[in-house]
Backbone as CSV, one residue per row, in Angstrom:
resi,resn,N_x,N_y,N_z,CA_x,CA_y,CA_z,C_x,C_y,C_z
1,MET,-58.144,21.738,25.779,-57.706,21.616,25.053,-57.145,23.396,24.743
2,THR,-58.234,24.040,24.735,-58.118,25.445,24.042,-57.181,26.425,24.617
3,ARG,-57.789,26.043,26.431,-56.109,26.645,27.392,-54.916,25.981,27.020
4,LYS,-54.605,24.988,26.909,-53.179,24.197,26.411,-52.682,24.742,25.228
5,LEU,-53.687,24.802,23.884,-52.834,25.577,22.614,-52.378,26.607,22.465
6,PHE,-53.557,27.616,23.706,-52.927,29.092,24.336,-51.897,29.390,24.542
7,ARG,-51.696,28.229,25.773,-50.485,28.583,26.063,-48.907,28.091,25.073
8,VAL,-49.443,27.375,23.875,-47.729,27.156,23.482,-47.987,27.960,22.260
9,LEU,-49.048,28.346,21.899,-48.814,29.475,21.210,-48.362,30.683,21.378
10,ALA,-48.612,31.072,23.403,-47.865,32.496,23.673,-46.502,31.734,24.306
11,SER,-45.203,31.087,24.401,-44.652,30.377,24.640,-44.292,30.481,23.596
12,GLY,-44.798,30.159,21.876,-44.296,30.166,20.804,-43.584,31.490,20.637
13,LEU,-44.787,32.771,20.994,-44.328,33.842,20.454,-43.639,34.472,21.293
14,VAL,-43.742,34.258,22.688,-42.127,34.890,23.382,-40.742,34.510,22.712
15,LEU,-41.028,33.203,22.717,-39.479,32.595,22.398,-39.205,33.623,20.329
16,ALA,-40.428,33.715,19.812,-39.512,34.551,18.132,-39.280,35.882,18.896
17,CYS,-40.086,36.412,19.676,-39.513,37.826,20.489,-38.237,37.910,21.136
18,LEU,-37.972,36.528,21.500,-36.555,37.323,22.299,-35.895,38.029,21.313
19,PRO,-35.216,36.699,20.257,-33.991,37.401,19.172,-34.713,39.324,19.578
20,LEU,-35.641,39.649,19.041,-35.816,40.893,18.630,-35.799,42.032,20.197
21,VAL,-36.438,41.143,21.237,-35.441,42.248,22.638,-34.358,42.440,22.994
22,ALA,-33.535,41.390,22.132,-32.256,41.443,22.593,-31.949,42.308,21.837
23,VAL,-31.972,42.768,20.115,-31.397,43.550,19.091,-32.061,44.688,20.280
24,GLN,-33.235,44.870,20.962,-33.179,46.197,21.075,-32.199,46.831,21.717
25,ALA,-32.257,45.965,23.297,-31.190,45.767,24.515,-30.411,46.492,23.896
26,ALA,-29.434,45.660,22.770,-28.224,46.270,22.743,-27.651,47.282,21.665
27,ASP,-29.055,47.785,20.983,-29.228,49.122,21.186,-29.396,50.122,21.602
28,VAL,-30.111,49.692,23.136,-29.631,50.810,23.692,-28.984,51.446,24.179
29,SER,-27.782,49.914,24.412,-26.484,49.947,25.519,-25.473,50.288,24.797
30,GLU,-25.953,50.611,23.369,-24.547,50.992,22.115,-25.058,52.692,22.317
31,ARG,-26.419,52.900,22.601,-26.647,54.691,22.735,-26.164,55.028,23.393
32,ASN,-25.983,54.232,25.452,-25.979,54.976,26.595,-24.502,55.344,26.339
33,GLU,-23.456,53.627,25.512,-22.322,53.673,25.823,-22.066,55.330,24.805
34,ALA,-22.156,55.119,23.507,-21.912,56.491,23.639,-22.005,57.839,23.840
35,LEU,-22.877,58.128,24.121,-23.698,58.833,25.013,-22.611,59.486,26.764
36,ASN,-22.366,58.793,26.889,-21.379,58.586,28.090,-20.187,58.890,27.480
37,MET,-19.789,58.047,25.910,-18.362,58.272,25.787,-18.179,59.969,25.219
38,ALA,-19.412,60.627,24.807,-19.392,62.146,24.818,-19.079,63.477,26.075
39,ASN,-20.093,62.747,27.034,-19.688,63.720,28.482,-18.215,63.076,28.324
40,GLN,-17.286,62.589,28.633,-16.210,62.895,28.551,-15.499,63.122,27.505
41,ALA,-15.864,63.425,26.738,-15.137,64.372,25.542,-15.111,65.985,25.914
42,ILE,-16.975,65.687,26.235,-17.109,66.714,26.691,-15.656,67.563,28.054
43,THR,-15.848,66.317,29.507,-14.977,66.708,30.346,-13.137,66.908,29.696
44,VAL,-12.801,66.246,28.577,-11.343,66.210,28.217,-11.237,67.408,27.465
45,LEU,-12.275,68.062,26.793,-12.107,69.723,26.490,-12.201,70.930,27.593
46,ASP,-12.768,70.648,28.677,-12.684,71.177,29.775,-11.754,70.984,30.376
47,LYS,-11.081,70.277,30.430,-9.656,70.659,31.424,-8.789,70.972,30.315
48,ILE,-8.437,70.640,29.250,-7.479,71.178,29.115,-7.559,72.518,28.601
49,GLU,-8.783,73.307,28.547,-8.863,74.556,27.767,-8.948,75.421,29.143
50,GLN,-9.166,74.809,30.414,-9.266,75.492,31.370,-8.266,75.404,32.145
51,SER,-6.995,74.910,31.667,-5.504,75.166,32.216,-5.047,75.843,31.356
52,PRO,-5.065,76.650,31.658,-3.822,78.574,30.560,-2.493,78.039,30.213
53,ASP,-2.061,77.291,30.923,-0.342,76.609,30.301,-0.392,75.857,29.272
54,HIS,-1.977,75.183,28.909,-1.595,73.845,28.430,-3.187,73.509,27.403
55,ALA,-3.291,74.726,27.835,-4.794,75.551,26.348,-4.082,75.622,24.758
56,ILE,-5.429,74.761,23.983,-4.770,74.873,22.771,-5.165,76.618,22.244
57,PRO,-4.163,76.793,21.977,-4.499,78.890,20.978,-6.127,79.065,20.959
58,GLN,-6.367,79.899,20.923,-7.856,79.980,20.554,-8.161,80.423,18.731
59,ASP,-6.739,80.763,18.539,-6.775,81.435,16.968,-6.995,80.260,16.523
60,LEU,-6.178,79.355,17.124,-6.457,78.481,16.620,-7.247,77.189,15.788
61,LEU,-7.909,76.936,17.082,-9.870,76.440,17.341,-10.015,77.600,16.310
62,ARG,-10.300,78.614,16.451,-10.935,79.606,15.775,-11.277,79.138,13.552
63,ASN,-9.619,78.921,14.052,-9.615,78.338,11.865,-9.218,77.461,11.829
64,ALA,-9.627,76.184,13.004,-9.368,75.205,12.488,-10.425,74.339,11.385
65,LYS,-10.059,73.276,11.139,-11.294,72.665,10.273,-12.395,71.509,10.687
66,ALA,-11.646,71.025,11.945,-11.861,70.264,12.150,-11.787,69.760,13.824
67,VAL,-12.212,69.083,14.622,-11.679,69.004,16.176,-11.977,67.721,16.291
68,ALA,-10.966,66.754,16.839,-11.363,65.711,17.357,-11.483,64.919,19.026
69,VAL,-12.192,64.945,19.422,-11.981,64.983,20.367,-12.155,62.885,21.429
70,VAL,-10.975,61.886,21.352,-11.109,60.846,21.812,-10.277,60.592,23.082
71,PRO,-11.312,60.265,24.355,-11.474,60.071,25.673,-10.695,58.764,25.917
72,THR,-9.956,58.553,26.486,-9.076,57.274,27.325,-8.843,56.593,26.253
73,VAL,-7.684,56.936,25.185,-7.997,55.309,24.326,-6.659,54.713,25.030
74,VAL,-6.771,53.957,25.100,-5.457,52.301,25.717,-4.961,52.021,24.790
75,LYS,-3.170,51.713,25.553,-2.340,51.282,24.658,-2.000,50.499,25.502
76,ALA,-2.360,49.150,25.203,-1.016,48.174,26.217,-0.387,46.489,25.167
77,GLY,0.378,46.095,25.310,1.093,45.337,24.664,1.893,44.634,26.175
78,PHE,3.258,43.557,25.142,4.332,43.199,25.185,4.903,42.838,24.224
79,VAL,5.992,43.431,24.135,6.868,43.911,22.926,5.677,44.537,21.906
80,ILE,5.032,43.249,21.563,4.328,44.824,20.095,3.512,45.260,20.730
81,GLY,2.579,45.991,20.327,1.412,46.736,20.924,0.264,47.398,20.790
82,ALA,-0.732,47.525,20.881,-2.336,48.107,20.304,-2.855,49.599,20.906
83,ARG,-3.197,50.178,20.388,-3.921,51.168,20.705,-5.344,51.310,20.240
84,HIS,-6.207,51.687,21.211,-7.733,52.156,20.867,-8.312,53.318,21.746
85,GLY,-9.613,53.505,20.703,-9.979,54.733,21.491,-11.373,55.103,20.877
86,GLU,-12.297,55.295,21.804,-13.682,55.748,20.386,-13.652,57.587,20.837
87,GLY,-14.483,58.672,20.153,-14.388,59.709,20.198,-15.705,60.320,19.175
88,LEU,-14.929,61.650,19.201,-16.245,62.510,18.649,-15.448,63.239,17.642
89,VAL,-15.949,63.663,16.717,-14.810,64.872,16.022,-16.557,65.105,14.972
90,SER,-16.410,66.400,15.702,-17.065,67.778,14.202,-16.090,68.912,13.799
91,VAL,-17.318,69.588,12.624,-16.490,70.026,11.342,-16.553,71.332,11.850
92,ARG,-15.659,72.106,10.605,-16.063,73.596,10.129,-17.116,73.840,9.388
93,ARG,-18.427,74.154,9.406,-19.108,74.176,8.580,-19.019,75.252,7.601
94,SER,-19.760,75.932,6.899,-19.774,76.875,5.275,-19.751,78.048,5.765
95,ASP,-20.734,77.909,6.880,-21.315,79.186,7.572,-19.986,79.671,8.594
96,GLY,-18.860,78.743,8.489,-18.886,79.134,10.205,-18.416,78.451,11.507
97,THR,-19.928,78.041,11.374,-19.898,77.201,12.511,-19.971,76.028,12.447
98,TRP,-20.118,75.172,13.942,-19.313,74.002,13.648,-20.502,73.016,13.903
99,SER,-20.401,72.297,13.615,-21.331,71.076,12.911,-21.549,70.426,14.405
100,TYR,-22.836,69.205,14.378,-22.601,68.132,15.492,-21.747,67.205,14.971
101,PRO,-21.502,66.342,16.451,-20.058,65.380,16.064,-20.814,64.216,15.535
102,VAL,-19.802,63.413,14.562,-19.946,62.289,14.674,-19.024,61.213,15.190
103,PHE,-19.486,60.306,15.072,-18.025,59.261,16.048,-17.400,58.596,15.132
104,ILE,-16.025,58.316,16.199,-14.660,57.396,15.617,-14.598,56.701,16.297
105,ASP,-13.760,55.754,15.278,-13.075,54.555,16.472,-11.170,55.069,15.997
106,MET,-10.571,55.069,16.514,-9.162,54.772,16.538,-8.336,54.186,17.102
107,SER,-7.197,53.508,16.441,-7.089,52.118,16.420,-5.269,52.382,15.729
108,GLY,-4.617,51.600,16.421,-3.105,51.688,15.420,-2.471,50.145,16.528
109,GLY,-1.012,49.820,16.331,-0.326,48.975,16.150,0.975,50.174,16.723
110,SER,2.076,48.578,17.289,3.525,49.726,17.445,4.192,47.664,17.928
111,VAL,5.312,48.403,17.744,6.555,47.234,17.568,7.593,48.128,18.312
112,GLY,8.004,46.977,19.775,8.919,47.966,20.361,9.292,47.535,21.735
113,PHE,10.423,47.645,22.044,10.495,47.644,24.219,9.031,48.305,24.756
114,GLN,8.426,47.553,25.032,7.000,48.270,26.080,6.300,47.241,26.578
115,ALA,5.958,47.828,27.801,5.418,46.585,28.310,4.140,47.538,29.193
116,GLY,2.809,46.931,29.642,2.088,47.224,30.154,0.884,47.584,29.983
117,VAL,0.055,48.777,30.661,-1.228,49.533,29.742,-1.194,51.084,30.360
118,SER,-0.959,52.128,29.430,-1.375,53.128,29.545,-3.194,53.616,28.628
119,SER,-2.751,55.230,29.385,-4.510,55.642,29.392,-4.578,57.005,29.184
120,THR,-4.732,57.659,27.690,-4.410,58.751,27.202,-5.864,59.471,26.512
121,ASP,-6.162,60.656,26.797,-7.281,61.388,26.686,-6.300,61.945,25.556
122,VAL,-6.882,62.246,24.349,-6.627,62.777,22.311,-7.467,63.746,22.134
123,ILE,-6.789,64.911,21.577,-7.874,66.299,20.957,-6.372,66.100,20.257
124,LEU,-7.367,65.990,18.319,-6.926,66.180,17.477,-7.205,67.585,16.328
125,VAL,-6.663,68.819,16.096,-7.104,69.681,15.493,-6.169,69.626,14.086
126,PHE,-7.931,69.499,13.465,-7.677,69.610,11.663,-6.917,71.120,11.513
127,ARG,-5.764,71.208,10.628,-5.486,72.470,10.211,-6.243,72.736,8.374
128,THR,-5.987,71.986,7.931,-6.504,71.888,6.234,-7.632,70.786,6.114
129,GLU,-8.874,70.673,5.194,-9.588,70.095,5.016,-9.768,68.806,4.398
130,ARG,-8.308,68.099,3.910,-8.126,66.956,3.519,-8.331,66.226,4.083
131,GLY,-8.177,65.814,5.623,-7.976,64.754,6.359,-9.448,64.587,6.267
132,VAL,-10.322,66.400,6.428,-11.777,65.460,7.120,-12.478,64.697,6.701
133,ASN,-11.875,65.600,4.954,-12.690,64.323,3.733,-12.358,63.264,3.834
134,GLY,-10.813,62.664,3.916,-10.353,61.316,3.966,-11.302,60.219,4.616
135,LEU,-11.336,61.117,5.990,-11.927,60.418,6.880,-12.973,59.925,7.161
136,VAL,-14.419,61.241,6.820,-15.240,60.890,5.692,-15.454,60.022,4.788
137,HIS,-14.658,60.143,3.544,-14.541,58.903,2.440,-14.344,57.200,3.035
138,SER,-12.735,57.098,3.889,-12.659,55.802,4.072,-11.901,55.692,5.377
139,LYS,-11.065,54.985,6.025,-9.700,54.965,6.462,-8.719,55.682,6.428
140,PHE,-9.058,56.675,7.326,-8.245,57.693,7.690,-6.666,57.365,8.628
141,THR,-5.178,57.617,8.378,-4.278,57.169,9.037,-3.326,58.072,9.234
142,LEU,-3.308,58.762,10.529,-2.321,59.435,11.376,-1.539,59.310,10.925
143,GLY,-0.396,60.350,9.973,1.207,60.807,9.589,0.993,60.211,8.223
144,ALA,0.406,59.084,7.586,0.437,58.410,6.571,-0.315,59.785,5.159
145,ASN,-1.771,59.401,5.679,-2.485,60.839,4.962,-2.179,62.172,5.373
146,ALA,-2.050,62.001,6.713,-1.416,63.716,7.317,-0.329,63.905,8.156
147,ALA,0.163,64.560,7.889,1.385,65.003,8.747,0.850,65.769,10.183
148,VAL,1.377,64.951,11.605,0.759,64.977,12.762,2.272,65.604,13.508
149,ALA,1.407,66.612,14.465,2.179,67.343,15.173,1.908,67.510,16.792
150,ALA,2.907,67.587,17.483,2.314,68.109,19.048,2.192,69.286,18.822
151,GLY,0.759,70.018,18.744,0.477,71.481,19.406,0.808,72.508,19.892
152,PRO,1.042,73.473,19.709,0.623,74.606,20.185,0.526,74.394,21.368
153,VAL,1.577,75.558,22.672,-0.028,75.338,23.667,0.111,76.764,24.588
154,GLY,-1.251,76.732,25.968,-1.162,78.065,25.913,-1.781,79.644,25.300
155,ARG,-3.143,79.949,25.649,-4.028,81.236,25.494,-2.963,82.015,23.811
156,ASN,-2.016,82.504,23.765,-1.609,83.078,22.830,-0.342,82.960,22.324
157,ALA,0.109,81.317,21.855,0.951,80.085,21.580,1.358,80.437,20.305
158,HIS,2.068,80.290,19.675,1.679,79.744,18.000,2.675,78.814,17.672
159,ALA,2.630,78.045,16.006,3.291,77.395,15.820,4.884,78.258,15.839
160,SER,5.580,77.538,16.542,7.096,77.779,16.631,7.960,76.879,15.529
161,THR,7.635,75.297,15.503,9.037,74.723,14.580,8.336,74.715,12.799
162,ASP,9.526,74.111,11.994,9.202,73.846,11.197,7.975,72.521,10.546
163,ALA,8.260,72.117,11.701,7.261,70.953,11.677,5.655,70.724,12.111
164,GLN,5.626,71.948,13.141,4.813,72.266,13.180,4.007,72.997,12.229
165,LEU,5.117,74.121,11.671,3.756,74.655,10.417,3.656,73.461,9.216
166,HIS,4.783,72.612,8.691,4.192,72.414,8.090,2.823,71.043,8.206
167,ALA,2.882,70.700,9.544,1.472,69.612,9.998,0.295,69.975,9.985
168,GLU,-0.393,69.349,9.109,-1.781,69.369,9.077,-2.624,68.902,10.518
169,ILE,-2.433,68.683,10.749,-2.586,68.481,12.628,-2.099,68.188,13.362
170,TYR,-2.358,69.388,14.191,-2.138,69.159,15.744,-2.388,68.182,16.836
171,SER,-1.901,68.137,17.763,-2.470,66.904,18.868,-1.891,67.148,20.518
172,TYR,-3.057,67.140,20.374,-2.370,67.486,22.026,-3.295,66.113,23.076
173,SER,-2.409,65.941,23.866,-2.893,64.664,24.885,-2.746,65.017,26.254
174,ARG,-3.327,64.135,27.438,-3.543,63.649,28.535,-3.766,63.093,29.570
175,SER,-2.733,62.798,30.395,-2.423,61.616,30.870,-2.350,61.675,32.198
176,ARG,-3.202,61.075,33.027,-3.029,60.962,34.150,-3.560,62.435,34.729
177,GLY,-3.727,62.962,34.145,-3.738,64.780,35.057,-3.108,65.126,34.141
178,LEU,-1.823,65.139,33.178,-0.132,65.675,33.075,-0.435,65.900,31.520
179,PHE,-0.198,66.587,31.116,-0.355,66.776,29.448,0.770,66.449,28.853
180,ALA,0.627,66.016,27.854,1.765,65.515,27.473,2.362,65.220,25.841
181,GLY,3.270,64.523,25.545,3.331,63.933,23.852,2.577,62.983,23.489
182,VAL,2.069,62.893,22.538,1.953,61.078,22.542,2.110,60.339,21.191
183,ALA,2.708,59.561,20.808,3.014,58.874,19.260,2.009,59.143,18.560
184,LEU,1.310,59.425,17.401,0.240,58.551,16.899,-0.184,58.379,15.479
185,ASP,1.198,58.275,14.662,1.635,57.865,13.861,1.489,56.165,13.236
186,GLY,0.836,56.270,11.583,-0.062,55.040,11.798,-1.103,54.814,12.841
187,THR,-2.058,55.834,13.758,-2.733,55.416,13.985,-4.704,55.681,13.406
188,ALA,-5.320,54.010,12.990,-6.344,55.041,11.963,-7.077,55.236,12.496
189,MET,-8.045,55.947,11.326,-9.647,57.122,12.541,-10.482,56.137,11.008
190,THR,-11.366,55.933,11.991,-12.589,55.364,11.144,-13.811,55.833,11.185
191,ILE,-15.036,55.920,10.605,-16.728,56.345,11.119,-16.491,55.158,12.263
192,ASP,-17.087,55.672,13.648,-18.222,54.692,14.226,-19.189,54.123,13.700
193,TYR,-19.895,53.694,12.884,-20.870,53.669,11.862,-22.383,52.251,13.384
194,ASP,-21.581,51.775,14.698,-22.857,51.689,14.653,-23.400,52.301,16.026
195,ALA,-22.544,53.159,16.310,-22.813,54.276,17.510,-23.500,55.657,16.416
196,MET,-22.839,55.641,15.465,-23.667,56.709,14.575,-25.643,56.107,14.356
197,GLU,-25.392,54.779,14.377,-26.788,54.623,13.943,-27.650,54.509,15.476
198,ALA,-26.514,54.335,16.985,-27.499,54.071,17.946,-28.314,54.712,18.422
199,VAL,-27.161,56.545,17.524,-27.966,57.756,18.098,-28.369,58.340,17.443
200,TYR,-27.909,58.162,15.972,-28.571,58.903,14.563,-30.224,58.851,14.501
201,GLY,-29.388,56.899,14.042,-30.897,56.469,13.909,-30.173,55.834,12.216
202,SER,-30.971,54.723,11.697,-30.352,54.169,10.208,-30.249,54.777,9.463
203,GLY,-29.548,55.174,9.176,-29.281,55.139,7.548,-28.733,56.765,7.138
204,ILE,-28.216,57.303,8.728,-27.738,58.525,8.543,-26.106,58.573,8.517
205,THR,-25.670,59.543,7.594,-24.496,59.511,6.895,-23.206,60.639,7.686
206,PRO,-22.098,60.793,7.989,-21.332,61.697,8.204,-21.617,62.437,7.829
207,ARG,-21.683,62.687,6.471,-22.071,63.697,5.577,-23.454,64.651,6.184
208,ARG,-24.014,63.688,6.011,-25.762,64.490,7.004,-25.166,64.808,8.694
209,VAL,-24.712,64.744,8.959,-24.432,64.495,10.452,-24.021,66.138,10.204
210,PHE,-22.921,66.249,9.366,-22.057,67.262,9.445,-22.558,68.765,8.621
211,GLU,-23.676,68.315,7.993,-24.447,69.400,7.293,-25.770,69.403,7.599
212,GLY,-25.651,69.631,8.903,-26.979,69.712,9.805,-28.300,69.506,9.243
213,GLY,-28.606,67.911,8.501,-29.381,67.807,8.369,-29.912,65.670,9.227
214,VAL,-29.807,66.102,10.923,-30.856,65.564,11.994,-31.755,65.730,13.193
215,SER,-32.347,65.744,13.072,-33.730,66.005,14.689,-32.807,65.794,15.504
216,ASN,-34.036,66.175,16.617,-33.425,65.106,17.896,-32.758,65.142,18.168
217,VAL,-31.532,64.976,18.422,-30.048,65.316,18.617,-29.903,64.946,20.227
218,PRO,-28.977,64.064,20.988,-29.166,63.818,22.336,-28.508,65.378,22.797
219,GLU,-28.754,66.182,24.352,-28.197,67.070,24.430,-26.738,66.914,25.405
220,GLN,-26.869,65.592,24.657,-24.512,65.395,25.054,-23.982,66.108,23.558
221,LEU,-24.538,65.380,22.647,-24.007,66.400,21.592,-24.238,67.344,21.135
222,THR,-24.866,68.395,21.472,-25.159,69.731,21.579,-24.268,70.454,22.545
223,ALA,-23.640,69.472,23.587,-22.930,70.477,24.377,-21.602,70.285,23.942
224,PHE,-21.697,69.122,23.554,-20.112,68.969,22.580,-19.744,70.428,21.314
225,ARG,-20.727,70.314,21.035,-20.865,71.588,19.645,-19.923,72.857,19.914
226,ASN,-21.403,73.010,20.829,-21.314,74.465,22.037,-20.058,74.598,22.835
227,ARG,-19.612,74.216,23.127,-18.093,73.343,23.685,-16.957,74.063,22.692
228,LEU,-17.092,73.891,21.419,-16.246,74.042,20.732,-16.592,75.756,20.368
229,THR,-17.870,76.110,20.319,-18.221,76.690,20.314,-17.789,78.364,20.980
230,ARG,-17.421,77.962,22.085,-17.110,78.715,23.431,-15.860,78.992,23.652
231,TYR,-14.678,78.113,23.576,-13.119,77.860,23.094,-12.931,78.275,21.446
232,SER,-13.516,77.968,20.896,-13.002,78.800,19.458,-13.438,80.682,19.479
233,GLY,-13.823,81.141,21.061,-14.547,82.488,20.934,-15.335,82.734,19.619
234,GLN,-16.301,82.067,19.488,-17.129,82.284,18.463,-18.829,82.467,19.301
235,GLN,-20.212,83.555,18.870,-21.195,83.710,20.117,-21.931,82.695,19.628
236,GLY,-22.863,82.496,20.135,-24.186,81.660,20.083,-23.778,80.456,19.233
237,ALA,-25.633,79.649,19.210,-25.157,77.911,18.861,-24.456,77.864,17.699
238,SER,-23.929,76.660,17.682,-22.920,76.519,16.342,-23.778,75.748,15.323
239,GLY,-24.784,76.477,14.509,-25.855,75.871,13.862,-26.851,74.851,14.280
240,SER,-27.963,74.480,13.710,-28.745,73.578,14.163,-29.416,72.631,13.154
241,GLY,-29.938,71.706,13.697,-30.350,70.311,13.274,-32.048,70.871,12.504
242,HIS,-32.462,69.971,11.483,-33.693,70.438,10.937,-34.714,69.449,11.984
C-alpha cells in the first residue's frame, strides 16, 4: 500500500510540473530565437558596411540617434499583402556611446496588385530623437510618425534630395544579395517584450536597457553594439552594463 501511494503521489507531482517544464522550454526557445536573430542582424550590418558602394556613410552613423536592423522582413500576399520582421534597435546614449539593443517587431499591410513572397533585410537610421521616443513609449508607424526616405550610400555620400533632407529616418535594404529601395510607409514598429523578457529577464524595460542598467548581457548583443561602434568610427566599447 505504501509503495502504491508513493507511485500515485509521484505521478501527481510529475503532472503538476509539466506546465512549468513547458513554460521553461518555451522561454529557452524564445531566447535562442532572439539571439539567433541578433547574429543575423550582425551579418546584415557586415554585408552592407563591407560593400563600399552601398555602405551607410560613416558621418551619418556617427550622428545618428538610433539604428535599427531587421533581418528578413518577409512580405507575402495576393492583392492584399502583409509584411513582418523582427530585429534590434540601439540608441545613442548621452555620453555619445551606443546602447545595448532592444528587441523590436516590424509589421504592416498593403493593398494592390501583388502576389508571392519576398524577403528583405532592412536597416533604419534615425536622425532625430522623436522617433526613438515614440518607439519606446508606444507603437511607432513609419511615414506617419516620422518621414522615411531611402538613405544615401557610399562611404562619403551625403543626402542630396529635398525628400532626404527632410526625412527623419533613412532606410537601407538588401534583398537576395542586392541593395535596393523598399516601401516602408505604414509599417508599425513595436517593442518585442517576449524577446526582451527571454533575454534580459522579467521586468526589464527598453529605457533601462538603453541607459545601461542591465548585466550579464549575451555576447551576441554586445557584438551588435560593438559593430555599431566600429562602423560609426568610434573607439572602444559602446558603454557597459552594470
